[in-house]
BATORDREN-971187 format. One record per residue: y, z, x of N, C-alpha, C in turn; residue in three letters. Coordinates in steps of 0.05 Angstrom, whole numbers, plus 32768, in hexadecimal, padded with zeros to 4 digits. Each point is the difference from the previous one (the first is absolute). Layout:
<nodes>
YZXYZXYZXala...
</nodes>
This chain:
<nodes>
8247888C7FD780027FF2801A801D7FFE800Amet801480067FEF801B8000800B801180157FF3phe80158009800D801380147FF680187FF27FF3asp801480107FFB80177FF57FF280157FF28012arg7FFB8001801A80137FF4801380027FE27FFBser80197FF6800080047FE37FFC7FF77FF08019ser7FFB800E80167FF77FF380197FE380058006arg7FF1800B7FED7FE4800480047FF27FE58003his7FEE7FFC80137FF57FE680057FF27FF37FE8pro7FF180107FF17FF37FF37FE980147FF77FEBleu801480117FFB80157FF87FED800E7FE68009arg80077FFF801A800D7FE9800A7FEE7FE77FFEval7FE6800580077FED7FEA7FFE7FFD7FF57FE4phe7FFF80127FEC7FFD7FF77FE480197FF17FF7leu8018800A800880187FF17FF980017FE5800Eile7FF77FFF80197FFF7FE7800E7FED7FEC7FF2met7FE8800A7FF97FED7FEF7FF3800A7FF67FE5glu800C80127FF1800B7FF97FE680177FEC8003ala80128006801380177FEE80047FF87FE48009gly7FEE7FFE80137FF77FE680087FF07FF27FEAleu7FF0800F7FF17FF17FF47FEA80137FF47FEBala8016800F7FFB80147FF67FED800D7FE7800Aphe80078000801A800C7FE8800C7FED7FE87FFFala7FE7800580087FED7FEA80017FFA7FF67FE3phe7FFF80127FED7FFB7FF77FE480167FEF7FF6ala80198008800780177FEF7FF97FFD7FE4800Cleu7FF98000801A80017FE7800F7FE77FEE7FFBala7FE8800D7FFE7FE77FF080017FF47FFB7FE5phe8008800E7FEB7FF47FFB7FE680047FE37FF7thr80177FF5800680067FE57FF880047FED8018leu7FF88009801880047FEE80177FEE7FE87FFEgln7FE780037FF67FEF7FE97FFD800B7FEC7FEDgly800C800A7FEA800D7FEE7FED80177FF2800Dval800F800E801080187FF5800E7FF77FEA8013tyr7FEA8005800F7FF67FEC80137FF67FE77FF2phe7FF280037FEA7FF47FEA7FF280157FF07FEFval8010800F7FF180127FF37FEC801C7FFA800Cgln800B80128010801B7FFC800A7FFF7FF0801Bval7FF0800980137FFE7FF2801A7FEE7FE87FFEala7FEE7FFF7FED7FEF7FE87FFC7FEB7FFD8016gly7FF58016800A7FED7FFE80167FE47FF77FF7leu7FF27FF180107FE57FF87FFB7FEC80158009ser7FE67FFF7FF97FED8013800B80008002801Epro80027FE9800E80008001801D801A800E800Aleu80177FFA7FF48018800D80098000801E7FFAgln7FF380087FEA7FFE801C7FFA7FF0800F8016leu7FEA7FF380097FF0800D8015800E7FFE801Bleu80107FEB800580107FFF8018801580168001leu800B80077FE9801280177FFE7FF280198009ile7FE780037FF67FF0801780087FF97FFF801Dgly7FFA7FE8800B7FF97FFE801C801880088012ala80187FF87FF880188008800F8003801E8001ala7FFC800D7FE98002801D7FFF7FEB800D8011leu7FE77FF87FFC7FEA800D800E7FFF7FF9801Eglu80087FE7800680007FF9801D80148010800Fgly801880047FF580148011800D7FF6801D8001ala7FF380097FEA7FF5801B80007FEB80048016ala7FEF7FEB80047FEB80028014800C8004801Cphe80167FF18005800D8002801B800E801B8004val800B800A7FEA8011801880037FF2801A7FFBleu7FE880007FF47FF380197FF87FFD80148017glu7FF27FF880147FFB8012801680198009800Fval80127FED80078019800A800D800F80147FF0pro80037FFD7FE6800E80137FEF7FF0801A7FFEthr7FE67FFE80007FEF80197FFF8003800F801Agly80017FF380178004800D8019801B800E8001val80157FF27FF7801A800C8000800180187FEEleu7FF280007FEA7FFF80177FEF7FF28017800Eala7FEC7FFA80107FF28016800E8010800A8018asp80127FF0800B800F80088018801B800C7FF9val800E7FF57FEC801B80087FFA800180127FE7tyr7FFB7FF47FE9800480107FE77FF47FF17FE9ser7FEE800E7FF17FF67FF47FE780167FFE7FECarg801180147FFF801680017FEC80137FE78004arg80087FFB801880127FEA80067FF27FE57FF8ala7FE77FFE80067FF17FE87FFA80007FFB7FE2ser7FFC80157FF07FFE7FFD7FE3801C7FF97FF4ile8015800C800A801B7FFA7FF780067FE38005val7FFC7FF7801980057FE480077FEF7FED7FEFval7FE880077FFA7FEF7FF07FEF800B7FFC7FE5gly800B80157FF4800C7FFE7FE580187FED8001cys80108002801580187FEF80027FF87FE28003val7FED7FFB80117FF77FE480037FF47FF47FE7leu7FF180117FF27FF47FF67FE680167FFA7FECleu801580117FFF80167FFB7FEE800E7FE68007gly80057FFB8019800D7FE780087FEF7FE87FF9val7FE6800180067FEE7FEA7FFA80007FF97FE2gly7FFF80157FEF80007FFB7FE3801B7FF47FF6leu80168009800C80197FF47FF980017FE28006leu7FF57FF880177FFF7FE480077FEF7FF07FEDleu7FE9800B7FF87FEE7FF27FED800E7FFC7FE6val800D80157FF5800D7FFD7FE680187FEE8000gly800D7FFE801780197FF180017FFC7FE28006ala7FEA7FF9800D7FFC7FE480097FE47FF67FFAphe7FFC7FF47FE87FE57FF67FF97FFA7FE5800Epro80028000801A7FFB7FE880107FE980068013val7FED7FEE80027FE78005800F8005800A801Cphe80127FF3800F80068008801B800B801C8002gly801380077FEE800B801B80017FEB80157FF7val7FEF7FF97FED7FEB80127FF87FED80068017leu7FFA7FEC80107FEF80048017800E80148014leu80197FFC8006800F801180128001801D7FF5ala800480037FE68001801A7FF47FE5800F8003ala7FEA7FF180017FE6800D80037FFE800D801Cgln800B7FF380147FFF800C801B800F801A8001val801880017FF4801080197FFF7FF080157FF0ile7FF57FF97FEA7FF180137FF07FE7800A800Fser7FF47FEE800F7FE880088010800880158014ala80177FFD800D8009801580138003801A7FF2ala800A7FFF7FE7800380197FF07FE5800C7FFAgly7FED7FF07FF67FE6800A7FFA7FF2800D8018tyr80037FF380177FF2800B8018800C801A8009thr801A80037FFC800D801980077FF680177FEEcys7FF87FF97FE87FF680147FED7FE280058002leu7FF17FEB80067FE380017FFB7FF18016800Fser80048001801A7FF28015800F800F801B7FFFgly801A7FFE7FFF8011801880037FFE80137FE8ala7FFE7FF57FE87FFF80117FE87FE980138000gln7FE77FF580047FE980118000800080138017gln80097FF68018800180118017801380177FFDala80187FFA7FF5801480157FFB7FF580157FEDtrp7FF47FF77FEA7FF680137FEC7FE98011800Bleu7FEE7FF4800F7FEA8010800C800B80158013ala80147FF98010800C80138013800E80177FF1asp800D7FFA7FEA801080147FF37FF080127FEDglu7FEB7FF47FF37FF080107FED7FE6800A800Bleu7FF57FF180147FE68007800A7FEC7FEC7FF5gly7FEC7FF980117FED7FEC7FFA7FF080067FE6glu7FFA801A7FFD7FEE80087FE9800E7FFC7FE5glu801A7FFE7FFF800E7FFC7FE7800B7FE37FFDarg7FFA7FEF8013800B7FE57FFF7FF57FF07FE9leu7FE680007FFC7FF47FF07FEB800A80077FE4gly8002801A7FFB800A80097FE5801D7FF87FFDala801080028015801C7FF87FFE80027FE27FFBala7FF07FF0800D80017FE37FFC7FFA7FF87FE4leu7FEB800D7FF47FF97FF97FE58015800A7FECleu800B801880058016800A7FF080187FED8002leu80067FF7801880157FEC80047FFB7FE77FF0gly7FE77FF87FFF7FF97FE87FF0800780047FE3gly7FFC80187FF5800780057FE5801E7FFF7FFBgln800F800B8013801D7FFE7FFF80097FE38001tyr7FF37FF1801180067FE380027FFD7FF27FE4glu7FEA80077FF27FFC7FF37FE7801580077FEBarg8007801A8000801580087FED801A7FF28006ala80088000801A80197FF280077FFE7FE27FFCala7FE87FF680047FFC7FE37FFC80057FF87FE3gly7FF880127FED80067FFA7FE4801D7FFD7FFBval80108013800B801D7FFE7FFE800B7FE7800Cala7FF57FF9801880097FE7800D7FF97FE77FF0gly7FE97FFF7FF37FF97FE97FF080127FFD7FE8met800680177FF380127FFF7FE9801C7FF78009leu800880098018801A7FF7800B7FFF7FE28006gly7FEA7FF7800A7FFD7FE3800680027FEF7FE7ala7FF4800A7FEA80017FF27FE7801C7FFE7FF5ala800F80178002801B80007FF680127FEE8011ala7FFD8001801A80107FF080127FFA7FE27FFDleu7FE77FFA7FFB7FF87FE47FFD800D7FF47FE7ala800380107FEB800D7FF67FE8801E7FF98005arg800B800F8013801C7FFC800680057FEA8015trp7FF18001801680057FEE80167FE87FF2800Bgly7FE980007FF17FE87FF380097FF180118015gly7FE97FF6800A7FF1800E801480108007801Apro80127FEF8007801080048018800F801B7FFFala800B80077FE8800F80197FFE7FEE80188005ala7FE77FFF7FF77FEE801680057FF98003801Eala7FFD7FE9800D7FF98000801D8018800C8010ile80187FF87FF98017800A800E8003801E7FFCleu7FFB80097FE78002801D7FFB7FEB800F8010ala7FE87FF480037FEB800D801180098003801Dgly800E7FEC800A800B8002801B801380178003gly801280027FED8014801680017FF2801B7FFEval7FEB80027FEF7FF280197FFD7FF28008801Bala7FF47FED800E7FF4800680198014800A8015ala80187FF580008015800A80128007801C7FF9leu800180077FE68007801B7FF87FEA80148008leu7FE77FF87FFF7FEA8011800980038006801Eval80077FEB800F80048004801D801780148005gly80157FFE7FF18017801380037FF7801C7FFAala7FF180047FEB7FF6801B7FF97FEF800B8016tyr7FED7FF1800A7FEE8009801580108007801Aleu80147FF18006801180068018800C801B7FFEala800680097FE7800D801A7FFC7FED80177FFCleu7FE87FFB7FF57FEF80167FF77FE58002800Earg7FF77FEB800D7FE58000800A7FFD80128019met7FEE80147FFF7FFB801180177FED7FF48013pro7FFF800980197FEC7FF780147FFC80178013glu7FEF80137FF77FFA801880107FE58000800Dthr7FED7FF07FF57FE58000800B7FFB7FEC8016gly80147FEF80057FFD7FEB8014800F80078019phe7FF37FFC8017800C8005801A80047FE6800Farg80187FF5800180047FE7800E7FFD8003801Epro7FFD7FE9800D7FFE8001801D801A800B800Bala8000800E80178018800B800C80147FE98004pro801A80077FFD80157FEC80027FFF7FF1801Aala7FFA800D801580007FF3801B7FE97FEC8002ala7FEC80027FEE7FE87FEE800380007FEA7FEBglu801280017FEC7FFD7FEE7FEA80037FE38007arg800F7FFA801580067FE480087FED7FF68016his7FEC801180077FED7FF780147FE97FF17FF3thr7FF47FEE800F7FEA7FF17FF67FE880127FF8trp7FFB801580107FEA80127FFA8004800E7FE5ala801980097FFB8005800D7FE67FFB7FEE7FE9ala80097FE780027FFD7FED7FEA7FE37FF77FFCleu7FF17FFF80167FE57FF67FFD7FEC80167FFBthr8007801980047FED80167FFD7FF480017FE4ala80117FFF7FEA7FF480007FE57FEE7FE87FFCpro80087FE9800B7FEF7FE87FFC7FE58003800Eleu8000800A80187FE78004800F7FEF80157FF1val800D80167FF87FF180157FF17FF47FF57FE6ser80107FF07FF27FF67FF47FE77FE97FED8005gly80017FEF80147FEA7FEE80077FE780108007val80038015800F7FE9801080077FF3800D7FE8arg8011800A7FEE7FF6800C7FE77FF07FED7FF0ala800A7FE77FFD7FF27FEC7FF07FE77FF7800Eval80017FFA801A7FE97FF6800E7FEA80158002arg8008801A80007FEC801580027FF580097FE6gly80087FF47FEA7FF780097FE67FF57FE97FEFser7FE780017FF97FF47FEC7FEE800F80007FE5thr800780187FF7800E80027FE6801B7FF28000val801080058015801A7FF480017FFE7FE18003leu7FED7FF880117FFD7FE380047FF87FF27FE6thr7FED800C7FF27FF87FF47FE680167FFF7FECala801080167FFF801680027FED80157FEB8006leu80067FFB801980157FED80077FF77FE47FFBile7FE77FF980057FF67FE67FF980007FFC7FE2val7FF880167FF180017FFF7FE3801C7FFB7FF6ala8014800C800D801C7FFB7FF880077FE38002ala7FF67FF2801580067FE480037FF47FEF7FEAgly7FE780057FF87FF37FF07FEB800D80067FE5leu800780197FFB800D80077FE7801B7FF37FFEtyr800F80008016801A7FF380017FFE7FE37FFAgly7FEC7FF2800B7FFD7FE47FFB7FFC7FFA7FE2ala7FF080127FF37FFB7FFC7FE4801880067FEEser800F80168007801680077FEF80177FEC8002thr80037FF3801680167FED80037FFE7FEA7FEBglu7FE87FF57FFC7FFD7FEB7FEC8007800B7FE4ala7FF680187FFA8006800B7FE6801E80057FFCphe800D800B8014801C80077FFD80117FE77FFBasp7FFA7FEA800E80107FE87FFE7FF97FED7FE9arg7FE880027FF67FF77FEC7FEC7FFB800B7FE4leu8000801A7FFC7FF8800A7FE580167FF97FEChis801A8000800880157FF87FED7FFD7FE37FF9asp7FFA7FEF80147FFC7FE47FFC7FEA7FFA7FECphe7FEA800F80037FE97FFC7FED800880067FE4leu800E80177FFC800880087FE580147FEC7FF4leu80137FF7801080157FEE7FF57FF67FE47FFCile7FF17FF580137FF97FE480007FE37FFA7FF6arg7FEE801480027FE47FFB7FF97FF9800B7FE4glu8000801A7FFE7FF8800C7FE680177FFD7FECthr80198000800A801780007FEE8005801B7FF4gly801880057FF7800880197FF580037FFD7FE2leu7FF880147FF080037FFE7FE3801D7FFF7FF8pro80057FF87FE8801B7FFF7FF6800A801C7FF8gly801880027FF7800B801A7FF78011800E8015gly7FFA7FFC80198010800C801680077FEB8014leu80168005800F80077FEE80157FED80048018ser80007FEE80137FEF800380188006801A800Ethr801A8006800480078019800E7FF580197FF1ser80037FFF7FE57FF780177FF07FE180048002asp7FF27FEA80007FE2800280037FF9800D801Atrp800D7FF880167FF8800C801A8009801D8001phe801680077FF48008801C7FFF7FEC80107FEFval7FF77FF57FEA7FED800E7FEF7FE68004800Fala7FF67FEC800E7FE880048010800380158016leu80178000800D8005801480148001801C7FF5gly800D80037FE98002801B7FF47FE480097FF7leu7FF17FEF7FF47FE580087FF87FEF80088018thr80027FF180167FF1800780188008801B800Bgly801A80067FFF800A801A800B7FF680177FEFala80017FFD7FE57FF780157FEE7FE280048004val7FF07FEB80017FE3800280047FFA800E801Aleu800F7FF880157FFC800D801A8004801E7FFFgly801580087FF28006801D7FFE7FEA800E7FF0trp7FF87FF57FEA7FEC800D7FEE7FE58002800Eval7FF87FEB800E7FE58000800C7FFF800D801Bleu80157FFF80107FFF800A801B8006801E8002ile8011800A7FEE8007801D80017FE880137FFFglu7FED7FFC7FED7FE9801280007FEF7FFD8019pro7FFE7FE8800B7FF17FFC8018800E800E8018leu801B7FFE8001800F800E80157FFA801D8001arg7FFE800D7FE87FFB801C7FFE7FE480088008arg7FED7FEE7FFE7FE4800780057FF77FF8801Darg800D7FEC800B7FF77FF7801B800880148016leu7FEE800580128006800F801980057FEB8016asp80197FFB800580067FEA80137FFE8009801Dleu7FF9801980057FFA8008801B7FE27FFC8006ser7FF07FF87FEC7FE47FFA80047FFD7FE28004asp7FFB7FF880197FFE7FE480077FEA7FF27FF0ala7FEA800E7FFC7FE97FF47FF180087FF97FE4gly800D80137FF280097FFB7FE580147FEA7FFEgln80137FFF801380147FEB80007FF27FE58004val7FED7FFF80137FF27FE780067FF17FF57FE7ala7FF280127FF37FF07FF77FE880137FF67FEAarg8016800E7FFC80137FF87FEB800C7FE58007thr80077FFD801A800D7FE880097FEE7FE77FFCleu7FE6800480057FEE7FE97FFD7FFD7FF87FE2arg7FFF80147FEF7FFF7FFA7FE380197FF17FF7val8017800A8009801A7FF37FF980017FE3800Aval7FF77FFC801880007FE5800C7FEE7FED7FF0leu7FE7800A7FFA7FEE7FEF7FF0800C7FF87FE5ala800D80147FF3800C7FFA7FE780177FEC8003gly800F8001801680167FED80037FF67FE48005ser7FE97FFD800D7FF47FE580037FF97FF47FE5val7FF480107FEF7FF87FF77FE580197FF87FF0ile80158011800280187FFB7FF1800E7FE78009ala80007FFB801A800D7FE8800B7FF17FE77FF8leu7FE6800180007FF07FE97FF780057FFB7FE2leu800080157FF180057FFD7FE3801C7FF47FFBala80138007800F801B7FF57FFD80007FE28007phe7FF37FF9801680007FE480097FF27FEE7FEBala7FEC800A7FF37FF07FF07FED800880047FE3leu8016800F7FFB800880067FE580057FE77FEFala7FF37FFE7FE880047FE97FF0801A80007FF1pro800D80177FFD801980017FF1801180188009gly801780037FF48013801580087FF4801C7FFCphe7FF380057FEA7FF6801B7FFB7FEC80098015gly7FEE7FEF80077FEC80078015800E8004801Btrp80137FEE8006800E8002801A8011801A8001ala800D80077FEA8010801880007FEF80198004ala7FE980017FF37FEE801780037FF68003801Dala7FF87FE9800C7FF78001801C801780078013ala80187FF67FFA8017800680118006801E7FFFleu7FFF800C7FE98005801D7FFD7FEB8011800Eleu7FE67FF87FFD7FEB800E800E80047FFF801Eala80077FE8800A80047FFD801D801880118009his801480027FF08018800F80077FF9801E8003ser7FF1800B7FEE7FF8801C80017FEF80068019val7FED7FEE80057FEE80048017800F7FFD801Aleu80137FEE800180107FFD8018801180188006arg800A800D7FEA8010801880037FF08017800Cgly7FE680007FFB7FEE8014800C7FF97FF9801Dleu7FFC7FE780067FF67FF8801A801280098017tyr801A7FFB7FFD8013800580168000801D8009gly800480147FEE8000801C80097FE58009800Bpro7FEA7FF77FF37FE68008800B7FFB7FF5801Cleu80077FE780047FFD7FF4801B8011800F8014phe801980067FF98012800E80137FF6801C8006ala7FF5800E7FEC7FF6801B80057FE880008013ala7FEF7FEC7FFD7FE87FFE801180097FF8801Ctrp80127FED800280087FF6801B800D80168010leu801080127FF3800F8014800F7FF180198007asn7FE780027FF77FF1801880067FF98001801Egln80088016800D7FF98004801C80117FF28015gly80167FF27FF780117FF2801380138013800Eleu80047FFC801A8013800F800F801C7FF97FF8ala801280137FFF801C7FFB7FF7800E7FEC8012ser7FFB8000801A800E7FEE80127FFA7FE37FFCgly7FE97FFA7FF37FFA7FE37FFC7FFB7FFA7FE3ser800780127FEE7FFA7FFD7FE4800F7FE77FF4arg801A7FFE8005800F7FE97FF57FF57FE6800Cala7FF8800080197FF67FE8800D7FE67FF77FF3thr7FED80137FFB7FE77FF97FF480047FF67FE4val8012800D7FF180077FF67FE5800B7FE38002asn80107FFB8015800B7FE680037FEA7FEB8007ser7FEC8009800F7FE97FEE80057FF47FF67FE6phe7FFC80147FED7FF47FF87FE680127FEE7FF1ala801A8006800080137FEE7FF280027FE5800Eala7FFD7FFF801A80007FE7800F7FE87FEF7FF9gln7FE9800E7FFD7FE77FF27FF880047FF47FE5ala800C800F7FED80057FF67FE680127FE88001asp80158001801080137FEA80037FF27FE7800Cala7FEE800580147FF27FE9800C7FEE7FF37FECleu7FF280107FEF7FF07FF47FEB80107FEF7FEDgly8018800A7FF980117FF27FED800B7FE6800Cgln800A80018019800C7FE9800B7FEB7FEB8008val7FE8800980077FEB7FED80077FF47FF17FE8ser7FFC800F7FEA7FF37FF47FE980147FF67FEBphe8018800C800080137FF97FEB80057FE27FFDgly80087FF2801580057FE37FFD7FE67FF17FF7pro7FE9800980097FE77FF37FF87FFC80037FE2leu800580187FF57FFE80037FE380157FEF7FF2phe80187FFE800B80147FEF7FF47FF87FE38000gly7FF47FF780167FF67FE480017FEA7FFC7FECleu7FEE80147FFE7FEA7FFE7FEC800C7FFF7FE4ala801580107FFB800D7FFF7FE6800C7FE57FF9gly800C7FF38014800B7FE57FFC7FEB7FEC7FFBasn7FE98002800E7FEB7FEC7FFE7FED80057FE8ile7FF680197FFE7FEB80067FEC800B80107FE8trp8019800A8002800B80117FEB8001801D8007gly8011800F7FF38003801C80077FE880117FF8val7FF17FF77FEC7FE880107FF97FEC80008017arg7FFC7FE9800C7FED7FFE8017800A80118017ala801A80008006800B800F80157FFC801E7FFCala800480097FE77FFD801D7FFA7FE380088001leu7FEE7FEE7FF77FE3800780027FF88002801Dala800A7FEE80117FFA8002801D800A801B800Bleu801780097FF7800C801980097FED80177FF9ala7FF47FFF7FE97FED80167FF87FE87FFF8012ala7FF67FE980077FE97FFE80128006800A801Cval80187FFB800A8008800A801A8001801E8001val8005800D7FE98001801D7FFF7FE4800D8002arg7FEB7FF17FF97FE5800C7FFF7FF7800D801Bleu80047FF380177FF6800C8019800D801C8006pro801780057FF3800D801A80047FEE80167FF7thr7FF07FFB7FEB7FEE80157FF67FEC80088016leu7FF67FED800E7FED80068016800E80108016gly80197FF98006800E800E80158006801D7FF8leu800780047FE78005801C7FF77FE680108000leu7FEA7FF37FF97FE6800E80017FF98008801Dthr80057FEE80137FFC8006801C80128017800Aarg80197FFF7FF78012801580097FF9801B7FF5ala7FF280017FE97FFA801A7FF47FE7800D800Bser7FF17FF180117FE8800C800C800780168014arg7FF480177FFF8007801680127FF57FFC801Cpro800C7FEC800E7FF77FFA801B800E80118015val801980077FFB800F800E8014801680117FF2glu800C8011800F8018800E7FF780177FEE8001glu801480047FEF80187FEF8001800E8002801Apro800A7FE9800A800E80008019801A800F7FFFala8008800D80158019800F800180157FF18010thr7FF87FEC800F80137FF280118006800E8019gly7FF2801680068005800F80187FF47FF38018ala
</nodes>
């Protein structure tokens, strides 16, 4: 799929995925520990942190997607890496609730610059038919780099605590942005003519085209609503699973808290590689029917894993459910993106991807504080069980989206 050129899009994509995965593993492996033990956040505050992130993402998703469709996917991705780096540096430097909230807004701007533009850039450069395979291959590179990042986080935590790992993750994200500014090609994208870029029509054309594509397609509509429900469920898991392990089941002796979370992260990464690599080689990701069937199985498994984690009587059960959920989640993202991008017109591709990301953010910001309140009142187990139940309707939506009612919308 790629030649020896250092600027070949797939090579650049894989380096970008690996670099960001390394940065995120450094920063996020112990971020939950940092929030609970260093910043001393409650379940409600943890979900409010998530609400700040996702609320800002909801507001910014479509505008950044439109800008990526009008100006440059490459520039959007580079800016996204820089903003993420700055946000992580603020988190690691200031364990104060107000500063942490502000850092989430900056990070959200970074995520939104990346979310629609990455898939749109890759589809334009490689071609739609190779997008799914490239995304799954990128996922494998992510896991390998994530292992290195987790080991780095463990080493840094021994020296300077979780904050040192988060700060290093911010620096790594900035370095990825610098690499992409120098090496990332953009030959498949045709921006709006310079004379038209500042006109209202040029800025709104991708948005209008994206809205038409979604409204005209039962598949896209169902997928975007599914993204909202899935986002609502994952927000509770992301913010509360560390709290459950630390405060509810407890961690076994023999290792420090940081080392236990690094060990769990490493085990999940290795399992993801071993289990997903054979599937990546066998799946035909240009076959929407096969992707849909696989995605439904993955989603059903993730519901079961999340319920098992919420109801786990002890650490062993919780760890097994956590690892199963991690592997299934690693499959869900690339499969969903491959299905969503099939048949999209290049001129509105980033915008439609941003619609899906915006739906995910809306689900998280709408339900996140409610799950946090439930965690404060009834406990984190109840909040996580509710999150699993919220994910169930997504199965019906994916089933509806897979019915051969129409051809995929092109946005024309």
